C-alpha positions as CSV (number, residue, x, y, z in Angstrom):
1,M,39.1,31.8,31.2
2,P,37.9,34.1,28.4
3,P,34.6,33.2,26.7
4,V,34.7,30.8,23.8
5,T,34.1,32.3,20.4
6,Q,32.2,30.0,18.0
7,L,33.0,31.1,14.5
8,R,30.1,30.6,12.1
9,Q,29.8,31.3,8.4
10,S,28.1,34.7,8.9
11,H,30.8,35.9,11.2
12,M,33.8,34.1,9.9
13,K,37.2,35.7,10.3
14,R,40.4,34.9,8.4
15,V,41.5,31.6,9.9
16,T,45.1,30.6,9.4
17,N,46.1,27.3,7.7
18,Y,47.9,26.4,11.0
19,L,44.6,26.4,12.9
20,K,42.7,24.7,10.2
21,M,45.3,21.8,10.1
22,R,45.0,21.4,13.9
23,V,41.2,21.1,13.5
24,L,41.6,18.5,10.8
25,G,44.2,16.6,12.8
26,A,41.7,16.3,15.6
27,L,39.4,14.3,13.3
28,E,41.8,11.3,13.4
29,S,41.3,10.8,17.2
30,A,37.7,11.9,17.3
31,T,35.1,9.4,18.4
32,G,32.2,8.4,16.1
33,D,31.2,5.6,13.7
34,S,30.9,8.0,10.7
35,N,32.4,11.1,9.3
36,I,29.4,13.2,10.4
37,A,29.7,11.9,13.9
38,R,33.4,12.8,14.0
39,Y,32.6,16.3,12.5
40,H,30.1,16.9,15.4
41,A,32.6,15.6,17.9
42,V,35.4,18.0,16.8
43,S,32.9,20.9,16.6
44,Q,32.6,20.6,20.4
45,I,36.3,21.0,21.0
46,T,37.8,24.4,21.8
47,F,40.9,25.4,20.0
48,L,43.3,28.3,20.7
49,D,44.5,30.4,17.8
50,E,48.0,32.0,17.6
51,D,46.9,34.9,19.8
52,G,45.6,32.5,22.5
53,H,41.9,33.2,21.7
54,P,39.6,30.2,22.2
55,C,37.3,29.4,19.4
56,Q,35.0,26.7,18.0
57,F,33.9,25.8,14.5
58,T,30.7,24.4,13.2
59,W,30.7,20.9,11.9
60,R,29.8,22.1,8.4
61,T,32.9,24.3,8.4
62,I,35.0,21.4,9.4
63,Q,33.4,19.2,6.7
64,T,34.2,21.8,4.1
65,W,37.9,22.1,5.1
66,W,38.2,18.3,5.1
67,Y,36.6,18.0,1.7
68,Y,39.0,20.6,0.1
69,Y,42.0,19.1,1.9
70,R,41.2,15.5,0.7
71,K,40.4,16.6,-2.9
72,H,42.9,19.4,-3.5
73,G,45.5,19.2,-0.7
74,I,44.5,22.7,0.5
75,T,41.9,23.9,3.0
76,E,40.5,26.6,0.8
77,A,38.5,26.5,-2.4
78,P,40.9,26.5,-5.4
79,D,40.6,29.3,-8.0
80,R,38.8,28.4,-11.2
81,A,41.0,28.2,-14.3
82,D,38.6,30.6,-16.1
83,K,38.1,33.0,-13.3
84,G,37.4,36.5,-14.5
85,T,36.7,35.5,-18.1
86,T,33.5,35.3,-20.0
87,R,32.7,31.6,-20.5
88,K,29.6,31.3,-22.6
89,T,28.7,34.8,-23.8
90,T,31.2,37.4,-25.0
91,P,30.8,41.2,-24.3
92,E,30.3,41.8,-28.0
93,Q,27.3,39.4,-28.1
94,L,25.8,41.2,-25.1
95,L,26.4,44.6,-26.7
96,E,24.6,43.4,-29.9
97,A,21.7,42.1,-27.9
98,I,21.4,45.3,-25.8
99,E,21.4,47.5,-29.0
100,Q,18.5,45.4,-30.4
101,V,16.2,45.6,-27.4
102,L,16.8,49.3,-26.6
103,P,14.4,50.7,-29.2
104,G,11.6,48.6,-27.7
105,F,11.8,50.6,-24.4
106,H,10.7,53.8,-26.1
107,G,8.2,55.5,-23.7
108,K,8.9,53.1,-20.8
109,K,11.2,53.1,-17.8
110,Y,13.7,50.3,-17.5
111,N,16.8,49.2,-15.7
112,I,19.6,46.7,-16.4
113,A,17.4,43.8,-15.1
114,E,14.6,44.7,-17.5
115,V,17.1,44.9,-20.4
116,Y,18.2,41.4,-19.5
117,R,14.6,40.1,-19.4
118,A,13.9,41.7,-22.8
119,C,16.9,40.0,-24.3
120,I,15.7,36.6,-22.9
121,Q,12.1,37.2,-24.2
122,K,13.3,38.0,-27.7
123,G,15.5,35.0,-27.8
124,L,18.8,37.0,-28.1
125,L,20.1,35.5,-24.9
126,Q,19.4,32.3,-22.9
127,R,19.3,31.9,-19.2
128,S,21.6,28.9,-19.5
129,Q,24.2,31.1,-21.2
130,I,24.3,34.0,-18.8
131,A,22.7,34.6,-15.4
132,P,21.2,38.0,-14.4
133,N,24.0,38.8,-12.0
134,T,26.6,37.8,-14.6
135,F,24.9,40.1,-17.1
136,R,25.0,43.0,-14.7
137,R,28.6,42.3,-13.8
138,I,29.8,42.2,-17.4
139,V,27.9,45.4,-18.3
140,N,29.6,47.2,-15.3
141,R,32.9,45.4,-15.5
142,F,34.6,47.7,-18.1
143,D,35.0,51.2,-16.7
144,L,34.0,52.9,-19.9
145,R,32.6,56.4,-19.9
146,N,32.8,57.1,-23.7
147,T,29.4,55.6,-24.5
148,T,26.3,56.6,-22.5
149,I,22.8,55.6,-23.3
150,T,20.4,58.1,-21.6
151,I,16.7,57.7,-21.4
152,R,14.8,60.8,-20.2
153,H,11.4,59.9,-18.8
154,N,8.7,62.5,-18.5
155,R,6.7,62.8,-15.3
156,P,3.2,61.3,-15.7
157,G,0.6,63.7,-17.1
158,L,3.0,66.0,-18.9
159,G,2.0,64.5,-22.3
160,F,5.4,64.5,-23.9
161,P,7.1,61.3,-25.0
162,P,10.5,60.3,-23.6
163,V,13.6,60.8,-25.6
164,V,16.5,58.3,-26.0
165,Y,20.0,59.7,-26.6
166,Q,23.4,58.0,-27.1
167,D,26.4,60.4,-26.6
168,G,24.1,63.2,-27.4
169,Q,22.6,61.6,-30.5
170,R,19.0,60.5,-30.7
171,L,18.3,56.7,-30.7
172,G,15.1,55.3,-32.2
173,E,12.4,57.3,-33.8
174,A,11.9,59.9,-31.0
175,T,12.9,63.5,-31.7
176,K,14.0,66.2,-29.4
177,T,11.2,68.8,-29.7
178,R,11.1,72.4,-28.7
179,H,9.2,71.5,-25.6
180,D,11.9,69.1,-24.5
181,R,14.6,71.7,-24.8
182,Q,12.5,74.2,-22.7
183,R,11.6,71.6,-20.0
184,P,13.9,71.8,-16.9
185,A,16.1,68.8,-16.2
186,S,14.3,68.1,-12.9
187,Q,11.3,66.9,-14.7
188,Y,13.2,63.9,-16.2
189,R,14.6,60.8,-14.7
190,V,18.0,60.0,-16.2
191,L,19.2,56.4,-16.5
192,K,22.7,55.7,-17.7
193,I,24.0,52.3,-18.7
194,Q,27.7,52.0,-19.4
195,I,28.5,49.3,-21.9
196,P,31.6,48.6,-24.0
197,Q,30.9,50.1,-27.4
198,S,33.8,48.9,-29.5
199,L,36.9,46.8,-29.4
200,F,39.2,49.8,-29.1
201,Q,37.3,51.2,-26.1
202,M,37.6,47.9,-24.3
203,I,41.4,47.8,-24.9
204,R,41.9,51.5,-24.0
205,S,39.8,51.1,-20.8
206,Y,41.6,48.0,-19.6
207,F,45.1,49.1,-20.3
208,G,44.6,52.7,-19.4
209,L,45.4,54.1,-22.9
210,S,44.5,57.4,-24.4
211,Q,45.1,56.3,-28.0
212,N,44.1,53.3,-30.1
213,P,46.9,50.8,-30.5
214,F,47.8,49.3,-33.9
215,V,45.8,51.6,-36.1
216,I,46.9,53.4,-39.3
217,E,46.9,57.2,-38.6
218,E,47.6,60.2,-40.8
219,N,50.8,61.1,-39.1
220,Q,52.1,57.5,-38.6
221,T,55.9,57.2,-38.8
222,L,57.0,55.4,-41.9
223,L,59.3,52.4,-41.8
224,D,62.8,52.7,-43.4
225,H,61.8,51.1,-46.7
226,Q,58.6,53.1,-46.9
227,Q,60.5,56.3,-46.2
228,R,62.9,55.6,-49.0
229,H,60.0,55.2,-51.5
230,F,58.3,58.3,-50.1
231,D,61.4,60.5,-50.6
232,I,61.7,59.3,-54.2
233,L,58.0,59.9,-54.9
234,K,58.3,63.4,-53.5
235,V,60.9,64.2,-56.1
236,H,58.8,62.8,-59.0
237,S,55.8,64.7,-57.7
238,Q,57.7,68.0,-58.2
239,Q,59.0,67.2,-61.6
240,G,56.1,65.1,-63.0
241,G,55.8,61.6,-64.2
242,L,54.1,58.2,-63.8
243,C,54.9,56.1,-60.8
244,V,53.8,52.5,-60.0
245,I,54.0,51.0,-56.5
246,L,53.4,47.3,-56.4
247,G,52.9,45.0,-53.4
248,E,51.0,42.1,-52.0
249,P,48.0,42.9,-49.8
250,G,49.0,44.0,-46.3
251,T,52.6,45.0,-47.1
252,G,52.1,48.7,-46.3
253,K,50.9,50.3,-49.5
254,T,48.1,52.0,-47.7
255,V,50.4,53.6,-45.1
256,L,52.6,55.0,-48.0
257,K,49.5,56.3,-49.8
258,N,48.2,58.1,-46.6
259,A,51.6,59.7,-46.1
260,L,51.5,61.1,-49.6
261,I,47.9,62.4,-49.2
262,H,48.7,64.2,-45.9
263,H,52.2,65.4,-46.6
264,N,51.6,68.9,-47.8
265,P,47.8,69.6,-48.3
266,K,48.3,73.3,-49.1
267,Q,50.8,72.6,-51.9
268,W,49.8,69.1,-53.1
269,I,46.5,68.4,-54.7
270,T,46.0,64.6,-54.3
271,P,42.7,63.4,-55.8
272,V,42.3,59.7,-54.7
273,I,40.3,57.0,-56.4
274,N,39.9,54.0,-54.3
275,R,37.1,52.3,-56.3
276,S,39.0,51.4,-59.4
277,L,36.8,48.6,-60.7
278,H,34.7,50.7,-63.0
279,T,34.3,51.6,-66.6
280,W,35.8,54.8,-68.0
281,H,32.4,56.6,-67.7
282,N,32.2,56.0,-63.9
283,L,35.9,56.4,-63.3
284,L,35.9,59.8,-65.0
285,R,33.1,61.0,-62.7
286,L,35.0,59.7,-59.6
287,L,38.0,61.7,-60.7
288,C,35.8,64.8,-61.1
289,R,34.4,64.4,-57.6
290,A,37.9,63.8,-56.2
291,M,39.0,67.1,-57.8
292,E,35.8,68.9,-56.8
293,V,34.7,69.4,-60.3
294,E,31.1,69.1,-61.6
295,S,30.5,65.7,-63.0
296,N,27.3,66.3,-64.9
297,G,27.2,66.1,-68.7
298,S,29.0,63.9,-71.3
299,D,32.4,62.4,-70.9
300,H,33.8,65.1,-73.2
301,K,32.5,67.9,-71.0
302,C,33.9,66.2,-67.8
303,E,37.3,65.8,-69.4
304,A,37.3,69.5,-70.4
305,R,36.5,70.6,-66.9
306,L,39.2,68.4,-65.4
307,I,41.8,69.8,-67.8
308,L,40.7,73.4,-67.1
309,E,40.8,72.8,-63.3
310,A,44.3,71.2,-63.6
311,R,45.6,74.2,-65.5
312,N,44.1,76.6,-63.0
313,L,45.7,74.8,-60.1
314,N,49.1,74.7,-61.9
315,A,48.8,78.5,-62.5
316,R,48.5,78.9,-58.7
317,G,51.6,76.9,-58.1
318,K,49.9,73.7,-57.0
319,N,51.3,70.2,-57.6
320,I,48.7,67.7,-59.0
321,I,49.3,64.1,-57.8
322,P,46.4,61.9,-58.8
323,I,46.4,58.6,-56.9
324,I,44.6,55.4,-58.0
325,D,44.5,52.6,-55.5
326,D,44.0,48.9,-56.6
327,A,45.0,49.9,-60.1
328,H,45.4,46.3,-61.0
329,L,41.6,46.2,-61.2
330,L,41.4,49.0,-63.8
331,P,40.0,47.8,-67.2
332,P,42.6,48.1,-70.0
333,E,40.4,50.6,-71.9
334,A,40.0,52.8,-68.8
335,L,43.7,52.8,-68.2
336,R,44.5,53.9,-71.8
337,K,41.9,56.7,-71.7
338,L,43.3,57.9,-68.4
339,R,46.7,58.1,-70.0
340,L,45.3,60.1,-72.9
341,L,43.4,62.5,-70.6
342,L,46.6,63.2,-68.6
343,E,48.4,64.1,-71.7
344,D,46.6,67.5,-71.6
345,F,47.4,68.0,-68.0
346,P,50.3,70.3,-67.0
347,K,53.6,68.5,-67.4
348,N,54.5,68.6,-63.8
349,H,51.7,66.3,-62.7
350,N,52.5,62.9,-61.2
351,L,50.1,60.0,-61.5
352,I,50.7,57.3,-58.9
353,L,49.3,53.8,-59.4
354,F,49.1,51.5,-56.3
355,G,48.3,47.9,-57.1
356,Q,49.2,44.3,-56.7
357,P,52.0,42.6,-58.8
358,Q,49.4,41.7,-61.4
359,L,49.5,45.3,-62.6
360,N,53.1,44.9,-63.7
361,T,52.1,41.8,-65.8
362,T,49.4,43.9,-67.5
363,L,51.8,46.7,-68.3
364,Q,54.2,44.3,-69.9
365,L,51.8,43.5,-72.7
366,R,52.7,44.9,-76.1
367,H,49.6,47.0,-76.5
368,H,50.4,48.8,-73.2
369,A,53.8,49.8,-74.4
370,D,52.8,53.5,-74.6
371,I,52.0,53.4,-70.8
372,K,55.0,51.4,-69.9
373,N,57.4,53.8,-71.7
374,R,56.0,56.7,-69.6
375,I,56.7,55.2,-66.2
376,T,59.4,57.2,-64.4
377,Y,59.6,55.2,-61.2
378,S,58.3,51.8,-60.1
379,A,58.9,49.9,-56.9
380,R,57.7,46.7,-55.3
381,I,57.1,46.6,-51.5
382,D,58.0,43.1,-50.4
383,T,57.2,41.4,-47.1
384,L,59.3,42.5,-44.2
385,A,62.0,40.7,-42.3
386,P,61.4,39.6,-38.7
387,S,63.6,42.4,-37.3
388,N,61.5,45.0,-39.1
389,L,58.3,43.5,-37.8
390,I,59.6,43.5,-34.3
391,A,60.5,47.2,-34.7
392,F,57.0,47.9,-36.0
393,I,55.4,46.2,-32.9
394,H,57.6,48.1,-30.5
395,S,57.0,51.4,-32.3
396,Q,53.2,50.9,-31.9
397,L,53.6,50.0,-28.2
398,D,55.7,53.1,-27.7
399,R,53.2,55.3,-29.4
400,V,50.4,54.3,-27.0
401,G,52.7,54.1,-23.9
402,L,52.7,50.3,-23.4
403,P,56.0,48.6,-22.4
404,H,57.7,46.2,-24.8
405,N,57.2,43.3,-22.5
406,T,53.4,43.6,-23.0
407,F,54.0,40.9,-25.7
408,T,56.3,38.2,-24.5
409,E,59.1,36.9,-26.7
410,N,57.3,33.7,-27.5
411,A,54.1,35.6,-28.4
412,T,56.0,38.1,-30.6
413,A,57.8,35.2,-32.4
414,L,54.4,33.5,-33.0
415,V,52.9,36.7,-34.4
416,I,55.8,37.2,-36.7
417,R,55.7,33.6,-37.9
418,A,52.0,33.6,-38.5
419,S,51.9,37.0,-40.3
420,E,54.3,35.8,-43.0
421,G,55.9,39.2,-43.2
422,T,52.8,41.4,-43.8
423,L,52.1,44.5,-41.7
424,R,48.4,44.2,-41.9
425,A,48.5,40.6,-40.5
426,V,50.8,41.7,-37.7
427,K,48.4,44.6,-36.8
428,N,45.3,42.3,-36.8
429,L,47.0,39.6,-34.8
430,C,48.3,42.0,-32.2
431,L,44.9,43.7,-31.9
432,G,43.1,40.4,-31.5
433,A,45.7,39.2,-28.9
434,L,45.1,42.4,-26.9
435,L,41.4,41.7,-26.9
436,E,42.0,38.2,-25.7
437,A,44.2,39.6,-22.9
438,V,41.3,41.9,-21.9
439,R,39.0,38.8,-21.7
440,D,41.5,36.9,-19.7
441,R,42.1,39.8,-17.4
442,T,45.8,39.9,-17.9
443,K,48.2,42.8,-18.9
444,T,50.6,40.4,-20.7
445,V,50.0,38.8,-24.1
446,D,51.4,35.3,-24.2
447,L,51.1,32.2,-26.4
448,K,47.6,31.6,-25.0
449,Q,46.2,34.8,-26.3
450,V,47.9,34.6,-29.7
451,N,46.8,31.0,-30.2
452,A,43.2,32.0,-29.3
453,V,43.3,34.4,-32.3
454,L,45.0,31.9,-34.6
455,M,42.2,29.4,-33.9
456,Q,39.8,31.5,-36.0
457,P,39.1,29.9,-39.3
458,H,40.5,32.6,-41.6
459,W,43.9,32.4,-39.8
460,R,44.1,28.6,-40.1
461,H,43.4,28.6,-43.9
462,N,46.5,28.1,-46.0
463,S,45.9,27.0,-49.6
464,R,49.5,25.9,-50.0
465,D,49.1,23.2,-47.3
466,E,45.8,21.8,-48.6
467,P,45.6,19.1,-51.2
468,E,44.1,20.0,-54.5
469,E,40.5,18.8,-54.9
470,P,38.5,18.7,-58.2
471,L,35.8,21.2,-58.7
472,V,32.4,19.5,-58.6
473,T,29.7,21.5,-60.3
474,S,27.0,18.8,-60.3
475,N,25.5,16.2,-58.0
476,Q,27.6,13.4,-59.5
477,K,30.5,12.0,-57.5
478,Y,34.0,12.6,-58.7
479,R,35.6,9.5,-60.1
480,Q,39.3,9.0,-60.3
481,P,40.7,8.6,-63.8
482,I,41.6,5.0,-64.8
């Protein structure tokens, strides 16, 4: 008879459920007045596995199997519902804590455990929130190689301070001196800590992407309605005029503006003013800087320089297309003076105003009739239909190489319903859902991930669904009118 093998916890092999159930079945006929006595009795019995090998099990192993079978109906420990996810502390919070304690290690050696202790001592983290092993596991979980924090420690007695670098850039107050550059690398101890630096790096690393998903790029493909407006604006930019593009926030005005700026940089001169909430004095100087003209001196001198520069560019065959974003914030006086300034520009220039629908209300006023009569083209970018939003999501997934089923049909429908037809809301929702998928360690975005994003307060706020409340500006309680 072959020798009996007693399987203990330190030398446990993979035991089949069939053999476990035979062991648990022996408990019913085992002798003993208590469960512990029956566990000890069964631990003395020899069982044969499927291959005919005899083996015995310790009474504690049998007790564990019986506990799981009685409580869960299985003989193994069930998986946790939040397995693989961060429960109390997010990677972003750890990153913020690490960045705050790193400058304190200037001139000292440290490892990940010492970084953890420093975070605890400064009160940035608590032991009840994250254990040391969990801290190390989260720091090393994301296979990110884009951000490297390097600490070079001099050998004792050299007399030179250590230097801290991040991606080649110095951290803290230390500087890389001439002696540091001349010293051989063997005289330094290099410690590298890989941590997730940003949201996009986490998503790229987990999904294996080389590009950032759902971002506005210079060469981004325009949607059909954006391409139609772009083609018309190109014609007016060659002949001259005043164009107004209206739209609610998030409908795609910025994408259209970027397409105009990067269309033909050699032929088109597109000075852009994004900070339009200024007086004419400041707005004029912003326009000078955008056209690379000296902005010193009085307003009259600045206007003369702008007119001269515009004429010189026109003589060289350039098209001048000034663009003002958020034009609905322009003061009426600044808008009128801008129109008078452009009267002396070459006639083939094209001023494009991007703004919200309030801009059209301002231009309808009687004292702005001189500006309204000069408008050659105006358009309003409305919210998109669900089919267009689905096409936008699929185009973004195609751009980075993700399959369309990355977002399930239910998740896509919820994103479209919650975005209310705006591109920016779709982009932010999809980006947040991808981050939730990284946290949940899944490659598919479903309702769980989208709902986790929609639980954030700024997504839940909707003024149309809230009752009107009186504005209270004192400590007195509001009284209903009699």
